[in-house]
TIVO-2410 file (N, C-alpha, C; in nm, 3 decimals):
# residues 76
REC num residu      c1      c2      c3 atome chaine
REC   1      X  -3.402  -0.336   3.132     N      A
REC   1      X  -3.440  -0.282   2.995    CA      A
REC   1      X  -3.417  -0.164   2.935     C      A
REC   2      X  -3.462  -0.047   2.969     N      A
REC   2      X  -3.464   0.038   2.945    CA      A
REC   2      X  -3.310   0.107   2.961     C      A
REC   3      X  -3.259   0.095   3.096     N      A
REC   3      X  -3.119   0.126   3.105    CA      A
REC   3      X  -3.009   0.098   3.056     C      A
REC   4      X  -3.049  -0.037   2.975     N      A
REC   4      X  -2.945  -0.088   2.899    CA      A
REC   4      X  -2.947  -0.056   2.758     C      A
REC   5      X  -3.099  -0.004   2.691     N      A
REC   5      X  -3.088   0.054   2.566    CA      A
REC   5      X  -3.038   0.191   2.564     C      A
REC   6      X  -3.056   0.275   2.649     N      A
REC   6      X  -2.998   0.411   2.701    CA      A
REC   6      X  -2.842   0.415   2.721     C      A
REC   7      X  -2.785   0.285   2.778     N      A
REC   7      X  -2.632   0.281   2.770    CA      A
REC   7      X  -2.601   0.248   2.635     C      A
REC   8      X  -2.642   0.169   2.580     N      A
REC   8      X  -2.629   0.149   2.413    CA      A
REC   8      X  -2.648   0.238   2.308     C      A
REC   9      X  -2.732   0.340   2.359     N      A
REC   9      X  -2.757   0.474   2.242    CA      A
REC   9      X  -2.658   0.562   2.304     C      A
REC  10      X  -2.602   0.572   2.400     N      A
REC  10      X  -2.548   0.703   2.450    CA      A
REC  10      X  -2.452   0.660   2.370     C      A
REC  11      X  -2.342   0.521   2.420     N      A
REC  11      X  -2.171   0.507   2.393    CA      A
REC  11      X  -2.198   0.500   2.198     C      A
REC  12      X  -2.322   0.436   2.109     N      A
REC  12      X  -2.300   0.466   2.025    CA      A
REC  12      X  -2.289   0.602   1.979     C      A
REC  13      X  -2.369   0.658   2.010     N      A
REC  13      X  -2.359   0.845   2.014    CA      A
REC  13      X  -2.270   0.910   2.021     C      A
REC  14      X  -2.123   0.863   2.147     N      A
REC  14      X  -2.045   0.922   2.201    CA      A
REC  14      X  -1.930   0.840   2.069     C      A
REC  15      X  -1.914   0.713   2.006     N      A
REC  15      X  -1.836   0.675   1.946    CA      A
REC  15      X  -1.849   0.695   1.803     C      A
REC  16      X  -2.000   0.749   1.735     N      A
REC  16      X  -1.989   0.841   1.658    CA      A
REC  16      X  -1.948   0.975   1.660     C      A
REC  17      X  -1.945   1.048   1.777     N      A
REC  17      X  -1.897   1.161   1.729    CA      A
REC  17      X  -1.758   1.171   1.758     C      A
REC  18      X  -1.702   1.070   1.772     N      A
REC  18      X  -1.527   1.062   1.786    CA      A
REC  18      X  -1.464   1.059   1.655     C      A
REC  19      X  -1.551   0.943   1.571     N      A
REC  19      X  -1.526   0.982   1.398    CA      A
REC  19      X  -1.538   1.128   1.323     C      A
REC  20      X  -1.592   1.208   1.405     N      A
REC  20      X  -1.539   1.363   1.323    CA      A
REC  20      X  -1.490   1.403   1.359     C      A
REC  21      X  -1.418   1.384   1.445     N      A
REC  21      X  -1.240   1.447   1.496    CA      A
REC  21      X  -1.182   1.450   1.405     C      A
REC  22      X  -1.057   1.542   1.398     N      A
REC  22      X  -0.985   1.581   1.309    CA      A
REC  22      X  -0.851   1.469   1.339     C      A
REC  23      X  -0.804   1.381   1.182     N      A
REC  23      X  -0.752   1.296   1.222    CA      A
REC  23      X  -0.544   1.350   1.178     C      A
REC  24      X  -0.475   1.341   1.335     N      A
REC  24      X  -0.351   1.379   1.274    CA      A
REC  24      X  -0.294   1.274   1.194     C      A
REC  25      X  -0.182   1.360   1.170     N      A
REC  25      X  -0.106   1.201   1.053    CA      A
REC  25      X  -0.027   1.117   1.129     C      A
REC  26      X  -0.011   0.994   1.106     N      A
REC  26      X   0.070   0.938   1.186    CA      A
REC  26      X   0.171   0.903   1.204     C      A
REC  27      X   0.244   0.991   1.098     N      A
REC  27      X   0.383   0.997   1.017    CA      A
REC  27      X   0.404   1.161   1.001     C      A
REC  28      X   0.517   1.234   1.094     N      A
REC  28      X   0.510   1.358   1.088    CA      A
REC  28      X   0.620   1.368   0.969     C      A
REC  29      X   0.564   1.490   0.903     N      A
REC  29      X   0.666   1.553   0.826    CA      A
REC  29      X   0.828   1.540   0.824     C      A
REC  30      X   0.875   1.585   0.921     N      A
REC  30      X   1.001   1.538   0.992    CA      A
REC  30      X   1.025   1.421   0.968     C      A
REC  31      X   0.977   1.328   0.979     N      A
REC  31      X   0.994   1.140   1.033    CA      A
REC  31      X   0.978   1.108   0.900     C      A
REC  32      X   0.950   1.160   0.777     N      A
REC  32      X   0.931   1.100   0.662    CA      A
REC  32      X   1.088   1.053   0.623     C      A
REC  33      X   1.165   1.132   0.656     N      A
REC  33      X   1.327   1.095   0.627    CA      A
REC  33      X   1.362   0.951   0.685     C      A
REC  34      X   1.301   0.926   0.749     N      A
REC  34      X   1.349   0.754   0.837    CA      A
REC  34      X   1.277   0.704   0.727     C      A
REC  35      X   1.187   0.684   0.675     N      A
REC  35      X   1.103   0.587   0.611    CA      A
REC  35      X   1.128   0.608   0.502     C      A
REC  36      X   1.237   0.682   0.407     N      A
REC  36      X   1.306   0.671   0.303    CA      A
REC  36      X   1.437   0.606   0.309     C      A
REC  37      X   1.436   0.542   0.425     N      A
REC  37      X   1.615   0.512   0.417    CA      A
REC  37      X   1.587   0.366   0.338     C      A
REC  38      X   1.710   0.308   0.290     N      A
REC  38      X   1.743   0.268   0.182    CA      A
REC  38      X   1.679   0.116   0.236     C      A
REC  39      X   1.727   0.088   0.396     N      A
REC  39      X   1.682  -0.006   0.486    CA      A
REC  39      X   1.556  -0.075   0.480     C      A
REC  40      X   1.476   0.019   0.441     N      A
REC  40      X   1.336   0.007   0.481    CA      A
REC  40      X   1.270  -0.066   0.332     C      A
REC  41      X   1.342  -0.094   0.209     N      A
REC  41      X   1.316  -0.125   0.092    CA      A
REC  41      X   1.294  -0.279   0.088     C      A
REC  42      X   1.190  -0.312   0.024     N      A
REC  42      X   1.184  -0.471   0.009    CA      A
REC  42      X   1.266  -0.548  -0.035     C      A
REC  43      X   1.312  -0.493  -0.148     N      A
REC  43      X   1.450  -0.617  -0.174    CA      A
REC  43      X   1.571  -0.527  -0.168     C      A
REC  44      X   1.668  -0.610  -0.191     N      A
REC  44      X   1.828  -0.530  -0.150    CA      A
REC  44      X   1.845  -0.477  -0.287     C      A
REC  45      X   1.831  -0.558  -0.401     N      A
REC  45      X   1.896  -0.481  -0.523    CA      A
REC  45      X   1.793  -0.450  -0.580     C      A
REC  46      X   1.738  -0.332  -0.584     N      A
REC  46      X   1.606  -0.285  -0.701    CA      A
REC  46      X   1.689  -0.269  -0.835     C      A
REC  47      X   1.781  -0.263  -0.876     N      A
REC  47      X   1.808  -0.219  -1.022    CA      A
REC  47      X   1.816  -0.368  -1.088     C      A
REC  48      X   1.878  -0.480  -0.974     N      A
REC  48      X   1.860  -0.641  -1.024    CA      A
REC  48      X   1.730  -0.692  -1.057     C      A
REC  49      X   1.645  -0.627  -0.957     N      A
REC  49      X   1.485  -0.674  -0.930    CA      A
REC  49      X   1.404  -0.641  -1.083     C      A
REC  50      X   1.451  -0.503  -1.095     N      A
REC  50      X   1.395  -0.397  -1.269    CA      A
REC  50      X   1.436  -0.512  -1.343     C      A
REC  51      X   1.559  -0.540  -1.345     N      A
REC  51      X   1.598  -0.597  -1.456    CA      A
REC  51      X   1.545  -0.754  -1.483     C      A
REC  52      X   1.519  -0.829  -1.354     N      A
REC  52      X   1.522  -0.993  -1.378    CA      A
REC  52      X   1.274  -0.928  -1.400     C      A
REC  53      X   1.280  -0.842  -1.414     N      A
REC  53      X   1.099  -0.809  -1.387    CA      A
REC  53      X   1.093  -0.766  -1.580     C      A
REC  54      X   1.204  -0.713  -1.581     N      A
REC  54      X   1.161  -0.687  -1.736    CA      A
REC  54      X   1.183  -0.799  -1.864     C      A
REC  55      X   1.308  -0.863  -1.769     N      A
REC  55      X   1.326  -0.990  -1.857    CA      A
REC  55      X   1.193  -1.121  -1.812     C      A
REC  56      X   1.124  -1.149  -1.736     N      A
REC  56      X   0.969  -1.206  -1.695    CA      A
REC  56      X   0.894  -1.105  -1.827     C      A
REC  57      X   0.834  -1.016  -1.815     N      A
REC  57      X   0.788  -0.950  -1.865    CA      A
REC  57      X   0.815  -0.981  -2.042     C      A
REC  58      X   0.947  -1.005  -2.060     N      A
REC  58      X   1.010  -0.993  -2.216    CA      A
REC  58      X   0.915  -1.166  -2.210     C      A
REC  59      X   0.959  -1.245  -2.171     N      A
REC  59      X   0.935  -1.375  -2.186    CA      A
REC  59      X   0.792  -1.406  -2.184     C      A
REC  60      X   0.690  -1.328  -2.082     N      A
REC  60      X   0.552  -1.371  -2.079    CA      A
REC  60      X   0.478  -1.291  -2.163     C      A
REC  61      X   0.526  -1.185  -2.222     N      A
REC  61      X   0.467  -1.079  -2.336    CA      A
REC  61      X   0.383  -1.167  -2.428     C      A
REC  62      X   0.463  -1.261  -2.457     N      A
REC  62      X   0.365  -1.335  -2.600    CA      A
REC  62      X   0.247  -1.406  -2.524     C      A
REC  63      X   0.279  -1.430  -2.429     N      A
REC  63      X   0.139  -1.528  -2.405    CA      A
REC  63      X   0.016  -1.427  -2.342     C      A
REC  64      X   0.065  -1.257  -2.276     N      A
REC  64      X  -0.041  -1.154  -2.214    CA      A
REC  64      X  -0.062  -1.186  -2.114     C      A
REC  65      X   0.032  -1.216  -2.049     N      A
REC  65      X   0.050  -1.249  -1.910    CA      A
REC  65      X   0.087  -1.128  -1.801     C      A
REC  66      X   0.176  -1.074  -1.858     N      A
REC  66      X   0.246  -0.929  -1.807    CA      A
REC  66      X   0.209  -0.822  -1.847     C      A
REC  67      X   0.263  -0.705  -1.799     N      A
REC  67      X   0.199  -0.559  -1.879    CA      A
REC  67      X   0.289  -0.501  -1.975     C      A
REC  68      X   0.390  -0.582  -2.025     N      A
REC  68      X   0.468  -0.514  -2.109    CA      A
REC  68      X   0.444  -0.582  -2.251     C      A
REC  69      X   0.445  -0.449  -2.373     N      A
REC  69      X   0.414  -0.543  -2.506    CA      A
REC  69      X   0.540  -0.578  -2.553     C      A
REC  70      X   0.483  -0.668  -2.641     N      A
REC  70      X   0.635  -0.716  -2.779    CA      A
REC  70      X   0.605  -0.859  -2.747     C      A
REC  71      X   0.679  -0.922  -2.809     N      A
REC  71      X   0.709  -1.044  -2.868    CA      A
REC  71      X   0.804  -1.138  -2.714     C      A
REC  72      X   0.786  -1.258  -2.682     N      A
REC  72      X   0.867  -1.356  -2.627    CA      A
REC  72      X   0.967  -1.347  -2.646     C      A
REC  73      X   1.037  -1.289  -2.784     N      A
REC  73      X   1.165  -1.337  -2.819    CA      A
REC  73      X   1.256  -1.205  -2.748     C      A
REC  74      X   1.210  -1.131  -2.652     N      A
REC  74      X   1.319  -1.014  -2.593    CA      A
REC  74      X   1.399  -0.912  -2.668     C      A
REC  75      X   1.283  -0.924  -2.785     N      A
REC  75      X   1.316  -0.791  -2.893    CA      A
REC  75      X   1.278  -0.709  -2.905     C      A
REC  76      X   1.220  -0.644  -2.801     N      A
REC  76      X   1.120  -0.545  -2.765    CA      A
REC  76      X   1.219  -0.416  -2.742     C      A
***
């Protein structure tokens, strides 16, 4: 029983000591250009998505569901 407690405490201490080590970034600065590639975007056409988001905000603005201010008539 003592041996089990000793092993548990030793592994807990080792686990806690590894948390204090320095963390290296997953993405190196020279690899960030690969992540900025347009193929990594979630939507195909960001301009169209922005326009449709604006239309949605203008329609739902009268109800208060969106983040845009203005009426539901689209005259903001």
